C-alpha positions as CSV (number, residue, x, y, z in Angstrom):
1,M,0.0,0.0,0.0
2,P,1.6,3.3,-1.0
3,R,2.2,5.9,1.7
4,F,3.3,9.5,1.7
5,P,4.9,10.4,5.1
6,L,3.7,14.1,5.1
7,V,4.9,14.9,8.6
8,A,5.9,11.6,10.1
9,A,9.2,9.8,10.4
10,L,12.3,11.9,9.9
11,I,10.9,14.1,7.1
12,A,8.3,15.4,9.5
13,A,11.0,16.7,11.8
14,I,13.4,18.2,9.3
15,A,13.5,22.0,9.1
16,T,16.2,21.8,6.4
17,P,17.8,18.6,5.1
18,L,20.9,17.3,6.8
19,P,24.0,16.8,4.7
20,A,24.1,13.5,2.9
21,A,27.1,12.4,5.1
22,A,25.0,13.0,8.2
23,E,22.1,10.6,7.5
24,L,20.6,10.7,11.0
25,L,17.9,8.3,12.0
26,V,15.7,9.6,14.9
27,A,13.1,7.6,16.8
28,P,10.6,8.6,18.0
29,T,9.9,11.8,16.0
30,R,7.6,13.3,18.8
31,V,7.6,13.0,22.6
32,V,4.6,13.1,24.9
33,L,5.1,13.4,28.6
34,S,2.7,13.7,31.6
35,P,2.9,13.9,35.4
36,N,2.7,10.1,35.4
37,N,5.1,9.6,32.6
38,R,7.8,12.1,33.3
39,S,10.7,10.9,31.1
40,S,11.4,9.5,27.6
41,E,14.3,8.8,25.3
42,L,15.3,9.6,21.7
43,V,17.5,7.2,19.9
44,L,19.8,8.7,17.3
45,V,21.7,6.6,14.8
46,N,24.3,7.9,12.3
47,K,23.5,6.0,9.1
48,G,26.0,8.1,7.1
49,S,29.6,7.4,6.1
50,E,31.2,10.3,8.1
51,T,31.4,11.4,11.7
52,A,28.5,13.7,12.6
53,A,28.3,16.2,15.5
54,F,25.2,17.9,16.9
55,R,24.3,20.5,19.4
56,I,20.9,20.2,21.2
57,S,18.7,23.0,22.4
58,I,15.0,23.7,23.3
59,E,13.0,26.3,21.3
60,N,9.4,27.4,21.1
61,R,7.6,27.1,17.7
62,R,4.1,28.0,16.5
63,M,2.1,26.1,13.8
64,R,0.7,28.1,11.0
65,E,-2.7,27.3,9.4
66,D,-0.9,25.5,6.5
67,G,0.9,23.2,9.0
68,S,4.4,24.9,8.7
69,L,6.2,26.0,11.9
70,E,7.6,29.4,12.8
71,D,9.7,30.7,15.7
72,A,7.6,31.8,18.7
73,P,9.7,34.1,20.9
74,N,6.6,35.1,22.9
75,A,3.5,33.2,23.9
76,E,0.2,34.3,22.3
77,A,-3.3,33.7,23.6
78,G,-3.8,30.1,24.4
79,E,-0.2,29.0,23.9
80,L,1.5,27.1,26.7
81,F,5.3,26.5,26.3
82,A,7.2,23.7,28.0
83,D,10.8,25.0,27.6
84,D,11.1,25.9,31.3
85,K,9.7,22.5,32.4
86,L,12.1,20.3,30.5
87,R,15.6,18.9,31.0
88,Y,17.6,16.8,28.5
89,S,21.0,15.2,28.3
90,P,23.5,15.2,26.6
91,R,23.5,18.8,25.1
92,Q,26.0,17.9,22.4
93,L,27.2,14.7,20.9
94,V,29.5,13.2,18.2
95,L,28.4,10.1,16.3
96,E,30.8,7.9,14.4
97,P,29.3,6.1,11.3
98,G,26.9,3.5,12.5
99,A,27.1,4.8,16.1
100,R,24.0,5.0,18.3
101,Q,23.2,7.6,21.1
102,V,20.3,8.0,23.5
103,V,19.1,11.5,24.4
104,R,17.1,11.5,27.7
105,I,14.3,14.0,28.1
106,M,12.4,14.6,31.3
107,T,9.9,17.0,32.8
108,T,10.6,19.0,35.9
109,S,7.1,20.4,36.2
110,P,5.7,21.1,39.7
111,G,2.8,19.0,41.0
112,D,0.4,21.9,41.1
113,L,0.9,22.9,37.4
114,A,-2.3,24.1,35.9
115,P,-4.0,21.6,33.5
116,G,-3.3,22.0,29.8
117,E,-1.0,21.0,27.0
118,Y,2.5,22.5,27.1
119,R,4.7,22.2,24.0
120,S,8.2,23.1,22.9
121,H,10.6,21.6,20.4
122,L,14.0,19.9,20.8
123,R,16.3,21.1,18.1
124,L,19.3,19.0,16.9
125,M,21.6,21.2,15.0
126,S,24.6,20.0,13.0
127,A,28.0,21.2,14.1
128,P,31.5,20.9,12.6
129,V,33.8,18.1,13.9
130,S,37.5,19.0,14.5
131,A,39.7,16.9,12.4
132,G,41.4,14.1,14.2
133,T,39.3,14.5,17.3
134,T,36.0,13.4,18.7
135,Q,35.0,16.8,20.0
136,V,32.5,19.3,18.6
137,A,34.5,22.1,16.9
138,G,34.0,25.7,17.8
139,Q,36.1,26.2,20.9
140,A,38.7,29.0,20.9
141,P,42.2,27.9,19.8
142,T,44.9,27.8,22.5
143,D,47.4,29.7,20.4
144,N,47.2,33.0,18.6
145,S,46.3,31.5,15.2
146,L,43.1,32.5,13.3
147,S,40.8,29.7,12.4
148,I,37.8,30.1,10.0
149,E,35.3,27.4,9.3
150,L,32.4,27.5,6.8
151,V,29.7,25.1,7.9
152,A,26.3,24.3,6.4
153,I,23.9,24.6,9.2
154,R,21.2,21.8,9.2
155,S,18.7,20.9,11.9
156,I,16.0,18.6,13.0
157,T,13.2,19.6,15.4
158,I,11.2,17.1,17.6
159,P,8.0,18.3,19.3
160,V,8.0,17.6,23.1
161,I,4.5,17.8,24.6
162,L,3.6,17.9,28.3
163,R,0.0,17.1,29.0
164,V,-1.4,17.8,32.5
165,G,-4.9,16.9,33.6
166,K,-7.8,15.4,31.6
167,L,-7.6,16.8,28.1
168,E,-9.8,16.1,25.2
169,A,-10.0,17.0,21.5
170,S,-12.4,16.5,18.6
171,V,-11.9,17.1,14.9
172,T,-14.2,17.7,11.9
173,M,-13.2,17.3,8.3
174,D,-14.9,20.3,6.6
175,D,-13.8,20.0,3.0
176,A,-11.6,18.1,0.5
177,A,-11.0,19.3,-3.0
178,I,-8.3,19.2,-5.7
179,A,-6.3,22.4,-5.7
180,K,-7.4,24.7,-8.5
181,D,-3.9,25.5,-9.6
182,A,-2.4,22.1,-8.9
183,P,-4.3,19.1,-10.1
184,D,-1.8,16.7,-8.5
185,Q,-2.6,18.1,-5.0
186,L,-5.6,17.7,-2.7
187,V,-6.4,20.2,0.0
188,L,-8.1,18.9,3.1
189,R,-9.6,21.2,5.7
190,L,-9.5,20.0,9.4
191,T,-11.0,21.8,12.3
192,R,-9.9,21.0,15.9
193,S,-11.7,21.8,19.2
194,G,-10.8,20.9,22.8
195,T,-7.9,21.2,25.1
196,R,-5.1,19.2,23.4
197,S,-3.5,18.7,20.0
198,T,-4.3,15.9,17.6
199,Y,-1.9,13.6,15.7
200,G,-2.8,10.9,13.3
201,D,-3.0,9.5,9.7
202,V,-5.2,10.4,6.9
203,S,-6.4,7.6,4.6
204,F,-8.2,7.5,1.3
205,T,-10.5,4.6,0.5
206,P,-12.5,4.7,-2.8
207,E,-16.0,3.3,-2.9
208,G,-15.9,-0.5,-3.2
209,A,-12.3,-0.9,-1.9
210,K,-11.6,-2.8,1.3
211,E,-8.3,-1.1,2.0
212,P,-7.0,2.5,1.6
213,V,-5.1,3.2,-1.6
214,W,-3.3,6.2,0.0
215,V,-2.2,7.0,3.5
216,V,-0.7,10.2,4.8
217,R,1.2,9.7,8.0
218,G,1.6,12.1,11.0
219,V,-0.8,14.9,10.4
220,A,-0.8,17.2,13.5
221,I,-2.9,20.1,14.6
222,Y,-1.2,21.8,17.6
223,T,-2.9,23.9,20.2
224,P,-4.0,26.6,20.2
225,N,-4.7,26.2,16.4
226,T,-8.3,25.4,15.6
227,A,-7.9,24.8,11.9
228,R,-5.4,23.4,9.4
229,D,-5.3,23.1,5.6
230,V,-3.4,19.8,4.8
231,V,-1.9,19.8,1.3
232,I,-1.6,16.2,0.0
233,P,0.4,15.4,-3.2
234,L,-1.3,12.7,-5.3
235,P,0.9,10.7,-7.6
236,P,-0.6,9.8,-11.0
237,E,-1.5,6.2,-9.9
238,V,-3.4,7.5,-6.9
239,R,-5.2,10.2,-8.9
240,K,-6.3,7.5,-11.3
241,A,-7.5,5.2,-8.4
242,L,-9.6,8.1,-6.9
243,A,-10.8,10.0,-10.0
244,G,-14.6,10.0,-10.5
245,K,-15.3,8.0,-7.4
246,Q,-16.8,8.6,-4.0
247,V,-13.9,8.4,-1.6
248,R,-14.0,8.0,2.2
249,I,-11.4,10.1,3.9
250,D,-10.5,9.1,7.5
251,Y,-8.4,11.0,10.0
252,I,-7.3,8.3,12.5
253,S,-5.5,9.0,15.7
254,T,-2.0,7.5,16.3
255,D,-1.7,9.5,19.6
256,A,-1.4,6.9,22.4
257,A,-2.4,7.8,26.0
258,V,0.6,8.6,28.2
259,G,-1.0,8.6,31.7
260,A,-4.1,8.6,33.8
261,G,-6.6,11.2,32.8
262,D,-5.4,11.3,29.1
263,P,-8.1,9.9,26.9
264,A,-6.0,10.0,23.7
265,S,-6.0,6.6,22.1
266,A,-4.3,5.1,19.0
267,G,-6.8,3.8,16.4
268,K,-9.6,6.2,17.3
269,R,-11.3,7.7,14.2
270,L,-11.2,11.5,14.7
271,A,-13.1,12.6,11.6
272,T,-14.5,11.1,8.4
273,L,-15.7,12.7,5.1
274,T,-17.0,11.2,1.9
275,A,-16.3,13.3,-1.1
276,G,-16.4,12.9,-4.9
277,L,-13.0,13.3,-6.4
């Protein structure tokens, strides 16, 4: 069954592509914490052929209505950031080809933290590696020489979500139509309500078919956003399978519960729409 990983897996987390030599495998690509599940781990594997170095930091980001992310230096109405409630280790690392590293993430939130969903993003940014060493370059030289390095900056961001209290969310699928100026793209309108974000897969099943012919992985709507336009590329074979037919479009949660009071559950159908394509 063909799949297009729109936001899921590594592509979902890449702000700009990593250099080919630094083919980094990251799992999972999102982290959800709660007062009852206060820590998690990221596993990083260097699948490339050269040594790769990374610096790690926490930043706040905001989702636009088209699903892209932008820097959020200040919280707006309804936004709750988690940056001051998270700890992580290590803060920088060097991976030889084939090497594996675990990054530990934990929440330090107080027990009386107000209910809600708090979110920030863990950024892994590439850094130069000093020749002949296993240290991240960038430290000042010990002599009086001048050193200049030109480095292509690449990064990956992983959402880290802290959920406190009993949070709920519902979604409606308002419209689905082929883009007017791009016949190989379908635009899907999702509307979210409730107190937490949603995360799931969108599947397309034409009338009479038993299984979906197309699945889009990892479609998120982050709080406080209430709507998102999901742009879905449709390869020629998929357009042919859907054209002129009634198609059932399902948005199915892959957001597993992380603690008591969290009703999120993988496999729950969040929204359904039948449309003629």
